[in-house]
BAFI-3210 file (N, C-alpha, C; in Angstrom, 3 decimals, decimal comma, padded with zeros to 6 digits):
// residues 198
n [1|2|3|4|5|6|7|8|9|10|11|12|13|14|15|16|17|18|19|20|21|22|23|24|25|26|27|28|29|30|31|32|33|34|35|36|37|38|39|40|41|42|43|44|45|46|47|48|49|50|51|52|53|54|55|56|57|58|59|60|61|62|63|64|65|66|67|68|69|70|71|72|73|74|75|76|77|78|79|80|81|82|83|84|85|86|87|88|89|90|91|92|93|94|95|96|97|98|99|100|101|102|103|104|105|106|107|108|109|110|111|112|113|114|115|116|117|118|119|120|121|122|123|124|125|126|127|128|129|130|131|132|133|134|135|136|137|138|139|140|141|142|143|144|145|146|147|148|149|150|151|152|153|154|155|156|157|158|159|160|161|162|163|164|165|166|167|168|169|170|171|172|173|174|175|176|177|178|179|180|181|182|183|184|185|186|187|188|189|190|191|192|193|194|195|196|197|198]
n.u [-016,169|-014,850|-016,091|-016,445|-016,985|-019,294|-021,169|-024,118|-025,140|-023,498|-022,979|-020,750|-019,839|-021,537|-020,820|-021,921|-022,311|-021,407|-023,893|-023,876|-023,136|-020,439|-017,104|-015,958|-015,030|-014,481|-012,490|-010,210|-010,163|-009,021|-006,149|-005,477|-005,999|-003,946|-001,737|-002,203|-001,710|001,020|003,550|004,238|002,267|-000,047|000,051|-000,131|-002,694|-004,217|-003,695|-004,574|-007,264|-008,149|-007,921|-009,871|-012,143|-012,231|-012,058|-013,713|-014,905|-013,989|-011,248|-008,860|-007,007|-004,343|-004,271|-004,862|-002,587|-000,616|-001,602|-001,467|001,314|002,223|000,884|002,134|004,610|006,555|009,304|010,716|009,928|009,596|009,370|008,573|008,593|007,071|008,650|006,955|005,275|006,546|006,043|003,765|004,890|006,679|004,955|003,634|005,843|006,637|004,454|004,466|006,932|006,525|006,102|007,671|010,806|011,668|012,339|012,636|012,561|013,094|011,862|013,583|016,135|018,649|019,441|019,729|019,975|017,303|017,940|020,027|018,850|017,419|014,835|011,475|010,926|009,340|009,580|011,374|014,885|015,885|017,411|016,286|015,674|015,361|012,577|013,545|012,607|013,399|015,889|015,034|013,818|016,083|017,648|015,979|015,844|018,520|018,559|017,025|014,216|010,960|008,404|007,095|005,900|004,140|004,091|002,548|003,949|004,533|002,469|003,596|006,227|005,559|004,937|007,390|008,835|007,491|008,013|010,747|011,200|012,210|010,825|007,356|004,867|002,661|000,240|-000,003|-000,655|-002,093|-000,907|-002,426|-002,507|-004,439|-006,844|-006,376|-004,970|-006,850|-007,975|-010,359|-012,377|-012,817|-014,515|-016,861|-017,612|-019,778|-018,869|-016,328|-017,131|-018,635|-016,581|-015,052|-016,748|-018,905]
n.v [-017,828|-015,322|-012,828|-010,732|-008,112|-005,665|-007,448|-008,211|-010,115|-011,640|-014,369|-015,900|-014,575|-015,428|-018,008|-019,649|-021,435|-019,809|-018,117|-016,843|-018,013|-018,367|-019,693|-022,578|-021,449|-022,487|-024,294|-023,007|-022,765|-024,819|-024,853|-022,187|-022,193|-023,842|-022,235|-020,063|-021,269|-021,259|-019,989|-017,057|-016,033|-016,839|-015,333|-012,707|-012,849|-013,267|-010,895|-008,831|-009,538|-009,310|-006,541|-005,636|-006,873|-005,847|-003,089|-002,054|000,385|002,318|002,895|004,926|004,728|005,223|004,571|001,874|000,954|001,385|-000,269|-002,738|-002,990|-003,027|-005,358|-007,295|-007,197|-005,501|-003,275|-001,450|000,820|001,702|004,517|005,187|007,825|010,250|013,093|015,227|014,901|015,443|016,933|015,633|013,125|013,806|014,537|012,086|010,474|011,705|011,089|008,256|007,805|007,968|005,470|003,724|002,954|004,894|005,218|007,414|007,861|009,761|009,847|011,010|010,832|009,890|011,355|010,578|011,130|011,545|011,566|009,822|007,415|007,928|008,905|010,228|013,616|015,944|018,583|019,742|020,448|020,918|019,772|016,689|014,475|010,914|009,071|007,091|004,341|001,687|002,063|003,287|001,088|-000,546|000,944|000,948|-001,801|-002,298|-000,917|-002,498|-002,422|-003,456|-003,203|-001,479|001,648|003,100|006,347|008,167|007,399|007,358|005,776|002,638|003,226|002,703|000,024|-001,113|-000,505|-002,113|-004,651|-004,870|-004,517|-005,990|-006,162|-006,449|-004,508|-001,727|000,564|003,885|006,449|007,015|008,019|010,612|013,144|014,820|014,430|015,074|013,036|011,050|008,630|007,179|008,975|009,384|007,350|008,043|010,465|012,019|013,388|012,224|009,600|009,815|010,656|008,362|006,818|005,843]
n.w [-015,550|-013,467|-011,473|-009,089|-008,606|-007,735|-006,761|-005,012|-003,421|-001,777|-001,087|-000,363|001,885|003,822|003,933|002,042|-001,114|-004,179|-005,981|-008,378|-010,691|-011,038|-011,613|-009,784|-006,905|-004,469|-004,657|-004,018|-001,310|000,383|-000,357|000,383|003,107|004,018|003,452|005,151|007,565|007,900|010,041|009,997|008,283|009,610|011,964|010,918|009,807|012,151|013,626|011,871|011,574|014,188|014,557|012,759|013,911|016,545|016,367|014,429|012,254|013,982|014,254|012,553|009,439|010,106|012,842|012,586|011,192|013,136|015,192|013,923|013,488|016,162|017,064|015,492|016,524|015,526|015,466|013,939|011,455|008,063|005,874|002,657|000,680|-001,545|-002,994|-003,165|-001,041|001,317|003,658|004,710|005,157|007,181|009,310|009,664|010,360|012,771|014,415|014,390|015,572|018,258|019,161|017,691|016,014|013,316|009,869|007,198|003,715|000,837|-002,547|-004,428|-003,494|-004,436|-006,629|-009,311|-012,730|-015,008|-017,700|-017,890|-018,361|-020,593|-020,219|-020,298|-019,573|-017,287|-017,875|-020,524|-020,965|-018,439|-015,384|-014,126|-011,565|-011,288|-009,890|-007,483|-006,609|-006,291|-005,163|-002,769|-001,526|-001,236|000,584|002,880|003,274|003,994|006,390|007,934|008,305|009,423|008,584|005,870|004,716|002,077|000,925|-001,126|-003,511|-007,035|-009,568|-010,608|-009,689|-007,068|-007,321|-008,096|-005,767|-003,873|-004,924|-004,479|-001,794|001,214|003,561|004,592|002,833|002,977|001,723|002,638|001,734|-001,363|-004,506|-006,202|-008,082|-009,209|-007,829|-005,170|-003,843|-003,459|-004,933|-005,188|-005,494|-008,194|-008,855|-007,677|-008,691|-010,964|-013,200|-013,734|-014,130|-016,485|-018,143|-018,302|-019,682|-018,256]
ca.u [-015,708|-014,875|-016,340|-017,097|-017,251|-020,702|-022,047|-024,967|-025,692|-022,518|-023,146|-019,511|-019,747|-022,322|-020,330|-022,715|-021,740|-021,741|-025,064|-023,769|-022,686|-018,991|-016,343|-015,928|-013,972|-014,210|-011,243|-009,105|-010,268|-008,045|-004,768|-005,232|-005,945|-002,590|-000,806|-002,435|-001,179|002,440|003,617|004,160|000,971|-001,068|000,076|-000,658|-004,134|-004,795|-003,592|-005,446|-008,648|-008,452|-008,129|-011,193|-013,180|-012,277|-012,032|-014,466|-015,510|-013,512|-009,871|-008,415|-005,951|-003,115|-004,386|-004,767|-001,180|000,107|-002,074|-000,927|002,749|002,357|000,444|003,137|005,867|007,520|009,921|011,268|009,047|010,147|008,450|009,074|007,667|007,266|009,190|005,816|004,556|007,542|005,414|002,925|005,803|007,214|003,907|003,469|007,032|006,580|003,443|004,923|008,118|006,121|006,074|008,541|011,952|011,153|013,252|011,915|013,433|012,428|012,047|014,627|017,328|019,917|019,787|020,070|019,387|016,414|018,593|020,901|018,052|016,659|013,435|010,665|010,954|008,158|009,920|012,656|015,890|016,309|017,777|015,239|016,089|014,360|012,018|014,337|011,894|014,230|016,873|014,352|013,683|017,414|018,052|015,183|016,306|019,783|018,263|016,332|012,828|010,117|007,183|007,318|004,710|004,236|003,439|002,431|004,807|003,817|002,124|004,786|007,283|005,059|005,028|008,814|009,216|006,922|008,724|012,138|011,247|012,249|009,769|006,015|004,571|001,284|000,152|-000,685|-001,225|-002,008|-000,666|-003,382|-002,277|-005,647|-007,934|-005,917|-004,545|-008,057|-008,368|-011,715|-013,289|-013,142|-015,608|-018,067|-017,904|-020,482|-018,009|-015,323|-017,808|-018,915|-015,299|-014,606|-017,801|-019,818]
ca.v [-016,452|-014,827|-011,391|-010,421|-006,677|-005,288|-008,483|-007,735|-011,277|-012,003|-015,755|-016,355|-013,922|-016,259|-019,378|-020,406|-021,460|-018,657|-018,343|-015,965|-018,783|-018,253|-020,929|-023,076|-020,790|-023,278|-025,025|-022,237|-022,750|-025,709|-024,370|-020,959|-022,558|-024,360|-021,101|-019,284|-021,978|-020,942|-019,121|-015,619|-015,729|-017,038|-014,178|-011,556|-013,052|-013,063|-009,486|-008,010|-009,884|-008,723|-005,097|-005,485|-007,290|-005,066|-001,637|-001,811|001,725|003,135|003,319|005,442|003,907|005,421|003,746|000,478|000,665|001,294|-001,468|-003,900|-003,074|-003,490|-006,747|-008,138|-007,083|-004,725|-002,133|-000,514|001,086|002,547|005,322|005,528|008,900|011,137|014,402|016,135|014,661|015,486|017,405|014,551|012,103|014,311|014,410|010,651|010,006|012,225|010,322|006,875|007,746|007,854|004,057|002,910|003,545|005,153|005,736|007,943|008,126|010,463|009,191|011,648|010,874|009,529|012,350|009,977|011,915|010,838|011,461|008,639|006,307|008,411|008,949|011,420|014,599|016,794|019,818|019,579|021,484|021,101|018,521|016,030|013,201|009,843|008,575|005,879|003,494|000,511|002,541|003,453|-000,252|-001,025|001,651|000,448|-003,174|-002,220|-000,424|-003,568|-002,123|-004,654|-002,848|-000,265|002,376|003,944|007,647|008,927|007,056|007,330|004,458|001,979|003,327|001,984|-001,403|-001,472|-000,486|-003,299|-005,834|-004,930|-004,408|-007,260|-006,085|-006,271|-003,121|-001,279|001,935|004,814|007,478|006,702|009,214|011,073|014,593|015,535|014,281|015,265|011,734|010,301|008,120|006,637|010,053|009,212|006,391|008,665|011,695|011,832|013,904|011,230|008,415|010,110|010,713|006,993|006,100|005,172]
ca.w [-015,403|-012,090|-011,412|-007,811|-008,518|-007,799|-006,214|-003,918|-002,714|-000,747|-000,634|000,266|003,196|004,740|003,862|001,070|-002,468|-005,017|-006,842|-009,548|-011,851|-011,188|-011,504|-008,417|-006,142|-003,269|-004,896|-003,437|000,152|001,028|-000,478|001,147|004,527|004,283|003,441|006,368|008,735|008,059|011,219|009,729|007,701|010,640|012,865|010,181|009,722|013,479|014,013|011,026|011,878|015,499|014,351|012,152|014,839|017,785|016,137|013,197|012,162|015,092|014,031|011,264|008,822|010,889|014,051|012,168|010,893|014,409|015,876|013,219|013,782|017,560|017,142|014,839|017,258|014,770|016,154|012,948|010,328|007,008|005,073|001,327|000,318|-002,682|-002,634|-003,063|000,209|002,386|004,910|005,220|005,669|008,451|010,328|009,902|011,085|014,145|015,160|014,542|016,433|019,664|019,524|016,851|015,331|011,973|008,849|006,038|002,575|-000,266|-003,839|-005,233|-002,638|-005,084|-007,627|-010,601|-013,813|-015,938|-019,000|-017,865|-018,880|-021,734|-019,788|-020,549|-018,498|-017,141|-018,594|-021,210|-020,801|-017,048|-014,723|-013,362|-010,974|-011,327|-008,629|-007,301|-005,654|-006,012|-004,185|-001,481|-000,950|-000,838|001,807|004,010|003,501|004,730|007,741|008,650|008,669|009,495|007,875|005,092|004,312|000,894|001,077|-002,352|-004,650|-008,311|-010,100|-011,167|-008,674|-005,893|-007,624|-008,004|-004,360|-003,229|-005,414|-004,003|-000,339|001,944|004,571|004,035|002,434|002,861|001,228|003,539|000,863|-002,790|-005,310|-007,212|-008,095|-009,629|-006,863|-003,794|-003,316|-003,109|-006,242|-005,221|-005,884|-009,613|-008,952|-007,132|-009,423|-012,238|-014,258|-014,097|-014,671|-017,899|-018,845|-018,535|-020,394|-017,320]
c.u [-015,854|-015,048|-017,146|-017,485|-018,738|-021,665|-022,838|-025,550|-024,786|-022,719|-021,926|-019,359|-020,485|-021,858|-021,091|-021,999|-022,226|-022,906|-025,009|-023,242|-021,192|-018,346|-016,274|-014,744|-013,637|-012,911|-010,046|-009,094|-009,178|-006,605|-004,502|-005,176|-004,543|-001,579|-000,959|-001,887|000,328|002,566|003,489|002,814|-000,140|-001,127|-000,499|-002,176|-004,809|-004,812|-004,548|-006,919|-009,066|-008,707|-009,512|-012,297|-013,347|-012,408|-012,768|-015,171|-015,107|-012,125|-009,687|-007,365|-004,648|-003,149|-004,287|-003,323|-000,396|-000,301|-001,535|000,557|002,982|002,000|001,439|004,478|006,944|008,020|010,386|010,349|009,755|009,044|009,147|008,122|008,095|007,821|008,058|004,994|005,515|006,926|004,556|003,779|006,379|006,202|003,703|004,629|006,995|005,583|003,936|006,096|007,776|006,161|007,080|009,793|011,545|012,243|012,426|012,908|012,611|012,772|013,210|016,007|018,648|020,365|020,203|019,285|018,495|017,090|019,572|020,187|017,252|015,169|012,771|010,709|009,635|008,359|011,295|013,594|016,281|016,670|016,568|015,752|014,969|013,767|012,641|013,709|012,657|015,303|016,261|014,213|015,029|017,872|017,299|015,513|017,570|019,583|017,466|014,918|011,994|008,760|007,466|005,994|005,006|003,445|003,556|003,412|003,950|003,467|003,349|005,944|006,847|005,171|006,474|009,288|008,737|007,665|010,102|012,281|011,285|011,161|008,409|005,714|003,065|001,301|-000,611|-001,343|-001,004|-001,824|-001,813|-003,332|-003,558|-006,709|-007,463|-005,570|-005,720|-008,623|-009,790|-012,737|-013,685|-014,301|-016,933|-018,521|-018,609|-019,643|-017,007|-015,958|-018,154|-017,631|-014,778|-015,692|-018,805|-021,138]
c.v [-016,020|-013,315|-011,080|-008,950|-006,413|-006,335|-007,912|-008,885|-011,759|-013,422|-016,225|-015,788|-014,736|-017,720|-020,257|-020,443|-020,261|-019,003|-017,487|-016,701|-018,677|-019,630|-021,330|-022,493|-021,530|-024,061|-024,307|-022,292|-023,591|-025,206|-023,094|-021,245|-023,049|-023,216|-020,268|-019,965|-021,770|-019,874|-017,623|-015,207|-015,838|-015,825|-012,939|-011,646|-012,768|-011,583|-008,627|-008,287|-009,321|-007,221|-004,853|-005,778|-006,387|-003,569|-001,238|-000,458|002,645|003,712|003,887|004,494|004,035|004,569|002,266|000,077|000,483|000,039|-002,735|-004,079|-003,561|-004,970|-007,721|-008,095|-006,309|-003,544|-001,057|-000,401|002,006|003,311|005,649|006,573|009,662|012,468|015,415|015,956|014,615|015,933|016,312|013,433|012,514|014,165|012,939|010,104|010,457|011,435|008,904|006,755|007,733|006,406|003,189|003,681|003,686|005,738|006,189|008,263|008,663|009,785|009,763|011,588|010,672|010,525|011,787|010,701|011,045|010,617|010,291|007,426|006,713|008,532|010,280|012,327|015,362|018,063|019,657|020,733|021,775|019,744|017,980|014,685|012,174|009,660|007,199|004,973|002,208|000,883|002,754|002,104|-000,767|-000,368|001,093|-001,011|-003,166|-001,748|-001,439|-003,237|-003,400|-004,454|-001,549|000,326|003,194|005,212|008,377|008,604|006,960|005,900|003,863|002,030|002,601|000,473|-001,877|-001,494|-001,754|-004,556|-005,986|-004,768|-005,792|-007,308|-006,015|-004,789|-002,894|000,174|002,787|005,943|007,050|008,007|009,445|012,592|015,376|015,540|014,359|013,962|010,919|009,686|007,577|007,700|009,944|008,237|006,975|009,883|011,395|012,317|012,840|009,954|008,614|010,109|009,328|006,135|005,407|005,878]
c.w [-013,949|-012,126|-010,150|-007,706|-008,673|-007,280|-005,047|-003,109|-001,589|-000,203|000,155|001,679|004,255|004,739|002,900|-000,279|-003,271|-005,936|-008,110|-010,773|-012,081|-011,158|-010,037|-007,656|-004,852|-003,419|-004,278|-001,919|000,813|000,878|000,323|002,634|004,900|004,349|004,711|007,616|008,913|009,142|010,947|009,178|008,735|011,571|012,179|010,066|011,064|013,860|013,187|011,309|013,231|015,381|013,766|013,170|016,048|017,561|014,858|013,255|013,327|014,818|012,634|010,687|009,613|012,154|013,717|011,867|012,188|015,181|015,247|013,552|015,214|017,675|016,533|015,558|016,513|015,595|015,181|011,741|009,337|006,306|003,763|000,774|-000,923|-002,188|-002,450|-001,800|001,403|003,711|005,537|005,816|007,020|009,579|010,690|010,723|012,538|014,996|015,420|015,507|017,915|020,129|018,778|016,437|013,873|011,080|007,650|004,933|001,403|-001,596|-004,658|-004,570|-003,375|-006,135|-008,967|-011,696|-014,708|-017,288|-019,061|-018,449|-020,117|-021,441|-020,123|-019,326|-018,435|-017,956|-019,210|-020,872|-019,363|-016,470|-013,963|-012,867|-011,109|-009,933|-008,427|-006,249|-005,338|-004,988|-002,807|-000,774|-000,451|000,460|003,016|004,309|004,349|006,167|008,561|009,091|008,583|008,818|007,142|004,627|003,062|001,143|-000,256|-003,454|-005,915|-008,700|-010,807|-010,198|-007,411|-006,087|-007,514|-006,552|-003,658|-003,650|-004,791|-002,490|000,284|002,997|003,895|003,819|002,480|002,390|002,230|002,756|-000,586|-003,551|-006,286|-007,199|-008,385|-008,537|-005,407|-003,098|-002,788|-004,391|-006,311|-005,619|-007,357|-009,812|-008,476|-007,931|-010,740|-013,414|-014,698|-014,638|-016,147|-018,723|-019,192|-019,199|-019,511|-017,165]
res [m|i|d|c|a|g|c|e|q|y|d|c|y|r|g|d|p|c|t|r|g|q|d|d|l|q|a|y|a|h|p|t|k|k|i|y|e|a|p|g|n|r|k|a|l|e|v|s|t|a|i|e|g|e|h|y|m|q|w|t|r|l|e|e|v|m|g|y|a|r|g|m|g|y|k|k|i|g|i|a|h|c|v|g|l|t|r|e|a|r|v|l|k|d|i|l|e|r|a|f|k|v|h|a|i|c|c|k|f|s|g|v|d|k|q|d|f|g|l|k|q|i|e|d|g|r|y|e|a|i|c|n|s|v|g|q|a|m|v|l|n|d|l|g|t|e|l|n|l|i|v|g|l|c|i|g|h|d|i|l|f|t|q|h|s|k|a|p|v|t|t|f|i|v|k|d|r|v|l|g|h|n|p|v|a|a|l|y|s|n|y|y|k|r|r|f|g|g]
***
């Protein structure tokens, strides 16, 4: 059984065999090394490791995204954002445009009716457009973005976007309407821990 969650020994971090009785995870070392040697993967590994090593506990996520894009040589960045985070997407776009060409696309851009697919609506009796994350990916693919950022796409829509994006994808803002887009708060709150039986 493999279960690294909550480990406090970190044997692997020191290069030692796991002492928690897990399956032999060393079997994955050789195949992953081969994958990392592929040119695109090697560069991504080098750039991300340099950011961690040189700016640990110094850079915000925004600075890390910009540093990663510069290190990878990317010029065009896409933003796939929720309609509810349009202002945040605008601020992010304005900052990124100081160094990159940026394209932002809202989830509701196509105006496809939920009823066309027989989907559940938030409120019956009114028009509601689907969150068209596949369409967002298609638009950014056509624009030739080299890195795409998710800004608050709903669960599932973010997955579909990632699956259909030709460019690599990272999440800048995770959607969590209840916790102010900070889902980790549910793990720190005693109320939510009790709610989930913890």
